[in-house]
Every structure is written in structure tokens, then in C-alpha cells.
C-alpha positions in Angstrom: 32.6 130.4 47.2 33.2 133.5 49.4 31.0 132.1 52.2 32.9 128.8 52.1 36.3 130.5 52.1 35.4 132.8 55.1 33.7 130.0 57.0 36.7 127.7 56.4 39.2 130.4 57.5 37.4 130.9 60.8 36.8 127.2 61.3 40.5 126.5 60.9 41.5 129.4 63.0 39.1 128.3 65.8 40.3 124.8 65.8 44.0 125.8 65.9 43.5 128.5 68.6 41.4 126.1 70.7 44.6 124.1 71.3 46.0 127.1 73.4 43.4 126.2 76.1 45.5 123.1 76.8 48.7 125.2 77.1 47.3 127.8 79.5 45.6 125.2 81.6 48.9 123.2 81.8 50.7 126.4 82.9 48.1 127.1 85.6 48.3 123.6 86.9 52.1 123.7 86.9 52.0 127.0 88.8 49.5 125.7 91.4 51.6 122.6 91.9 54.8 124.6 92.3 53.3 127.1 94.6 51.3 124.7 96.9 53.1 121.4 96.7 56.7 122.5 96.5 56.4 126.0 98.0 58.3 127.4 94.9 55.9 129.8 93.1 56.8 130.8 89.5 57.4 134.4 88.5 56.3 133.9 84.9 53.3 131.6 84.9 50.6 134.1 85.8 51.7 136.6 83.1 52.1 133.9 80.4 48.8 132.2 81.2 47.0 135.6 81.2 48.4 136.5 77.7 47.6 133.0 76.4 44.1 133.3 77.7 43.7 136.8 76.1 44.9 135.4 72.8 42.6 132.4 73.0 39.6 134.6 74.0 40.0 137.3 71.4 40.9 135.0 68.5 37.7 132.9 68.8 35.2 135.7 68.0 34.9 134.9 64.3 34.7 131.1 65.1 31.9 131.8 67.6 30.0 134.0 65.1 30.3 131.2 62.5 28.7 128.8 64.9 26.0 131.3 66.2 27.5 131.1 69.7 27.3 134.9 70.4 24.6 136.1 72.8 21.5 137.3 70.9 18.4 139.0 72.3 15.5 138.0 70.0 12.6 138.8 72.3 10.9 140.9 69.5 12.0 139.0 66.5 11.0 135.5 67.7 7.4 136.5 66.8 8.4 137.5 63.2 8.3 135.3 60.2 11.5 134.0 58.8 11.8 136.6 56.0 11.3 139.5 58.4 13.8 138.0 60.9 16.4 137.8 58.1 15.7 141.5 57.1 16.1 142.6 60.8 19.3 140.5 61.1 20.8 142.1 58.0 19.9 145.6 59.2 21.4 144.7 62.6 24.7 143.8 60.9 24.7 146.9 58.7 23.8 149.3 61.5 25.6 147.9 64.5 28.0 145.0 63.7 29.9 146.4 60.7 30.6 149.8 62.1 31.7 148.3 65.4 34.0 145.7 63.8 35.4 148.3 61.4 36.3 150.6 64.3 37.6 147.6 66.3 39.8 146.5 63.3 41.2 150.0 62.5 41.8 151.0 66.1 43.4 147.8 67.1 45.7 148.0 64.1 46.8 151.4 65.3 47.1 150.1 68.8 49.2 147.1 67.7 51.4 149.3 65.4 52.2 151.7 68.3 53.0 148.8 70.6 55.3 147.2 68.0 57.1 150.5 67.4 57.6 151.1 71.1 58.7 147.5 71.8 56.0 147.5 74.5 56.4 144.9 77.3 54.4 144.0 80.4 55.3 145.5 83.7 55.1 142.4 85.8 57.9 140.2 87.3 58.7 138.9 83.8 58.6 141.5 81.0 56.8 139.8 78.1 56.2 141.6 74.8 52.7 142.9 74.5 52.6 143.6 70.8 51.9 140.0 69.7 48.7 140.1 71.7 47.7 143.5 70.3 48.4 142.2 66.8 46.2 139.2 67.5 43.4 141.7 68.4 43.7 143.3 65.0 43.7 139.9 63.3 40.7 138.8 65.4 38.8 141.9 64.5 39.4 141.3 60.8 38.3 137.7 61.1 35.1 138.8 62.9 34.4 141.4 60.2 34.9 138.8 57.5 32.6 136.3 59.3 30.0 139.1 59.5 30.2 139.3 55.7 29.7 135.6 55.4 26.7 135.7 57.8 25.0 138.5 55.9 25.6 136.7 52.6 24.0 133.6 54.1 21.0 135.7 55.2 20.6 137.3 51.8 21.0 134.1 49.9 18.7 132.3 52.4 21.2 129.6 53.3 20.1 127.0 55.9 22.9 127.8 58.3 22.0 131.5 58.3 20.9 133.0 61.7 17.1 133.2 61.6 
């Protein structure tokens, strides 16, 4: 039940966020067209597409983990049996992944809260608010943390979709 809920949350988030790729690609194409075809560069397109790409990139961490798309180095563990690989994977989550994602979540929350309180904006030609992107970092970190819980539960319960 918990695994299905977490996996479902990250699946839905990933599918919704993936739509943003179309938006920032369209903005880039529009900016290139305006700049080179009409000799009328935009002042806002670079900043907006940069923020959309940042949002897109950061928000897909949990989705990528759900689909085992993160880079793994398994030179040593490829020789191990399935049971030992699961134990090593669980230990890796406990020793490295969870502490990292906990710090990432708590620090990005503080980072976002400070940005919100200051009304932080970009310093470019167009001053865009920065705090939505920083809030997305916090949300993305929490989704990644939750997906780690799901992955560990799959490993412990020996689910077929577990990383082995």
C-alpha cells in the first residue's frame, strides 16, 4: 500500500512535470526565431527557459529513482548473489541516500523559506521570482526521500521491481 502510494505519487509528478519540456523548448525556439529571423531578441526568454529547465530537472529525481534511471556503479556487486546485492543496496540507502536526501530536504526548505521571506528575484533583464524554484527544490527532495523509502521497502519485501 505504501509502496504503491509513493510510486504513484512520483509517477504522476513525473508525467505532469515532463510536459514542461515542451514549454521550455517552445520558448527557446521562439527566442531563436525572434533573434535570428526577425533580429528582435527577447529579454525574458533565456531567464524563463532557464527556470523552467531547472524546475523540470529537479522535479524528476523521484521519478527517475522509481524507474531506476539514476547512475549506479555496480562493479563489485554484479558478482554477488541477489540476496547479498539487496543487502548492499539497503545499506547504501541507509548510509548514503537517506542522510543526503534528509539534508537536501531540510536545507532546501530553509533556502526556500528565506527566499520567500525576502521576495527574492533574479538579477537579469527580467526580474523573475526565485522562490517558486527554490520551493520546488524542497518538494523534489521530499519526493526523492519518499521514493527511497519505497525502493528500500521493495528491496526488503523482495519485490520484482526492486533494484538488484
